[in-house]
C-alpha positions, 0 to 999 in steps of 0.5 A: 521463518519462511515456509520452506526455510527451517534448518535441517535436524541438528546433532547433540544439543549443547552450546557452541559458544564459537558458533553464533549469529547475532546482529550489529545495531548501529544506534547512531545515524544510518548514514549513507547507504553501503552499496556493493561494488559497481560491477556487482550492481551492474550484474544485479541490474542485469538480473532485474532487467532479464526476461527470465524466470527469477526469484524475488531477490533477483528482482532487487537491483540495489541489494547488498549482502555480507557473509560469515562462516558459522558452525553447528554444535556437531561441527557442521560448517555453514554460511550466514548471509545478511542481505539488505534488500535496499540500502537506500531505504534500509528497512528490510533484511533477509537472513539466510543460514545455509548448510551446504553439506546438509540436505534442505539445509537453508533457513531464511528469516525476513527481518524488519528494521523499524528505525531505518534512519537511526540504525543499520544492521550487519554481520561482524566476524571476530574470528574464523569460527564466530559471527557476533553482533553488538551495538555501538555501546557493546551490547550483544543481541544473539539471533542464532546459536548452535543449539537454536536458543537464540532470538530467532528460534523464540521469534519464529515459534511465536507465530506473531506477524511481527515478533519483537527481538533485541528489546524491540530494536528488530522484528521478525516477520512471520508468515500468517494468514490474512483476514478474508471477508466472505465476499472476498473468499467467494470471488477468489474461489470463483476466479481461481477455480471455476471456469468462467468465474470472472464472468460470474463475478462481473454478473454479480457486480452488475446485478447486485452491487450497482448503486447498492451503496448509493447515498443521494445528496439532498440539499437544504433550502436554508440560507448560506452559512456565514461560517469562516473557511477552515485553514486547510485544503482548497474547497470545491468550486460550486455553482454560485447558487449553492455556495454555503448550502448544506447536504445531508450526510446520513452515511457519514460515521466520523465525528466532526463535532458539528451540531447540524445534521449535514455538511456544507457542500464542498467545504472542509471540516477539520477532524477534532483531535487529528491535526492535518486531517479534513473531511468534505462532502460534495454532490457532483450536480452542484459543481461549478458549470465548467465541470459539468459541460463538455470536455474531451475524454470525459462523459456527461454525468448520468442523473444517478451519479450526478446526485450521488454523495461523495466524501473526501478526506484530506491529509496534510503531507507536511504533518503526516507520513504515508506508507503502503503495505501489501496484504498477505495474499493481494496483490500477487506477483504472478500473471493476471489472465487479462492480457491477450495471448500475444503479451504472455511469455509462457517461460515466465511464472509472472510478467517480471519473471517472478511467481512468488514473493517467497522467501519474503513475508507479506503480512498485511498489517501496520508495523508495530513501531508505527502503530501508536503514531498511526492516524488513518488507514485505507484500502489500496488498489486492485488485485493482480487479477484485475491489475493488467490490461485486456485491450488497448495499447497498454495491453500490447506493451510490457506483457499487458502492463501489470500494475506495479508496487513497492513496499519498504524499497523492495520491488514486488512488481515493476512500475510500468510506464503509462500507469498512474502511480503514487509514491513515497521517497525514502525521505517521506515526500509524496508524489503522484504522476504517470510513470515514465521510463525516465522515472526509473532513475527514482527507483533507489529512493522510493520507499513505497509505490502503488500503481492502479490503472491510468490517470483520472486527471493530469496537470497540463503545465501549458494550460496551468490546469488539471485535465481529464486523463485521455482514457477516462471515457474508454472502458476497455483501454482504461481498464476501469472494471465494471461490466463488459456492457460498460456499466461503470457506475458503482461504489468507487474510491480514488486518490488525488494530490492538491497543492494549496499554497505551500501545503500539499494534501493527499485526498482520498475520495469515496464515491457512493455511485460513480463512473470514472467521469464523475470521479474526474469531475469532483477531483477537478472541482477540488483543484487536484493536480493529479488523480487516480483510481483505487478500488471499488464495489464494496465497503471492504474495498473502499474502507477508511478508518481514523484513529483519534485520541479522546478522553484518554482513549484511542477511538476508531472512527470509520468514514462510512456507516457499515465499514466497521463490519470488516473489523473484528472483536476479541472478547470485549476488545475491538480490533480494527482492520490493518492495525490489529490483525493481518489482512489479505488486502494491500492498504495505505496508512498515515502516521504523525511526523516526528513529535507532532501531537 
C-alpha cells in the first residue's frame, strides 16, 4: 500500500458478500494489448508531453484502466480502478479503492504481474453491487472485501518488498527502506543538506579515491599459450608481441576453473556452470597499436591508466534476458542541481513535471518470480544528482538533458535525445545506441531502459567501425564526473554491445583506474559497436555478482575481491545484494531464457 493510501475508517465489521474486489487472472496467453480508445490515448499523450506539473501516472501515455462500483459493509459507495500502466508490457498495475464521500478515502496498491506473457489482469462486474475476479478455470482470488479480510490486507500488513497473493500469481509491491552503505549515507547527506556539499564530495573523490582501487597489470614473460580459443565473444586486439601472454589477476574473485594464477590478455574464459557468461582481463598498454595512437575525440592514455588492469564480463543475449530495476531511493525523478538556471522551470517539481514516483513503489530488488533464474546482477548508472549536464549543448536542451529511465514499461524519466541508452523490448531484445527524437516510436514496446551520459563509442556504418564518441575528451560537455580540474582517472564501470557472427554479447567492463579515453580504447579493442559509462569511484558503485549452482548449492561469486562487503548476513545465511534484500541503488540483472539450464 502506498504511504498515503490507507482507506478511511470503516463502519461495523461484517462481511458484505456483494462488495468485494478481486482479480481476473487470464491463464491463457495475454494476447494483444487492450488499449484505450484513440481519443483517450491522444489525451494521455498530451498529458505526457505537457510542460506542467503532473503525477507519475500522467507520465504514462499508454495506460489503460477499468472501473467498477464497490461498497463498504455500512453501505458507503466507492469505485475500484485497476490501471495497466503499459498494456504492451503488461507487468505493472495500480489498483485504487476510492470513497468519494469519505475524507482521505483513497487507497492505492502497486501490483506486479510476474507472468506478463501468460496472464492479464482485469476487473469484472457481475452486477451493480459487486466486483469479482476469477481465472479462466473459475477459481476466485479475492483482493478486497468490505471487512478488509481480502488478500490485499494481509499482503500490506506483511511489509515484504514483494508480498505474494493468489498463490504466487500476483505480488503486492510494498514500500520498504533500501540498504545504504556508509559511504552513500555520507555523500547523500552532504549533497542534500550541506551548502557546498557536492564540492566537498568531489574533494574527497579527488584526494582519497583516485587510484584507490588500482590493480597494476603485470605481464608474464612466459611463452604464448597454445590453448584453443573459447567459442564466445571476439577477443581483444593485442599488439602481436603480447598474444598469448598472461597477466596476473590478484583482484579477481570469480572461480574460472583455471590452475594458473592469471589470465591470458584479451582472451575470454567461460564461467563454469553458467552457460553464456564469459570473463576476460586486459591491460590497455598491450592493445594493438591502432588503439593507442592519435584519434579524434580521445586523449592519449597516461602511464597509470595504460598499465591498470580491467576486467570484462560478457553475457550472451540469446541465452540470457536483461532486466533493469530502480532502487528504493535512486535515481530520483526531481531536479538535478547541475543544469544552469536558464534550463530550469520553477513551475515544475522535476524536469518532466514529476517530483515523486508515488504512488508507485520502487523497491530495489529482483522480482521473486525471477530469483531462481537470476545468474548475474550489476549496479546501474549515476544518481539523479549527477544525471544531468552543467555545461555544453546538452545542458541547454530539454531542461539540462536529465538521464531517462524506464522499468517494466513505466516511464519514470523521459528518454532524452543525444544520450547513451541501453534498452530491452517487451520481447527481450537488447540494444544500445544514442537516443533520437525518432526513437520515441519505440516507447510502447520498451520494457526497460537506462540512459547514462553520452557514448564512449558509436558505430560508423560508412567506415564500418566503432569510433570514439564526440565528447569523450571533453570533461564538462561529456559530464564525465571527476573533479573540476578534470582529474578524471578513477575506478569506473561501463557497458558495451558486441556482435560476433549471429551472437550478440552485452559486455560489462570494470576499470580499476581509467579515464573515459581508456574505457573507449578497451571497448574498441574488443570490437564493441557501442559503449556507454555506468557508475564509478567505489566497489559498491561498480558491483557485479554471479550466481552459480555447484554441488547442489547456489553460490555467490563476486567479480572483484571486496565486493562482498556490500552484501549482508542473516544469522548464518549469506544475503547477496539486490537478490536477497532491497537496495537504494538501481541495477541490472540477467536471467536464463526459457528452460535453458
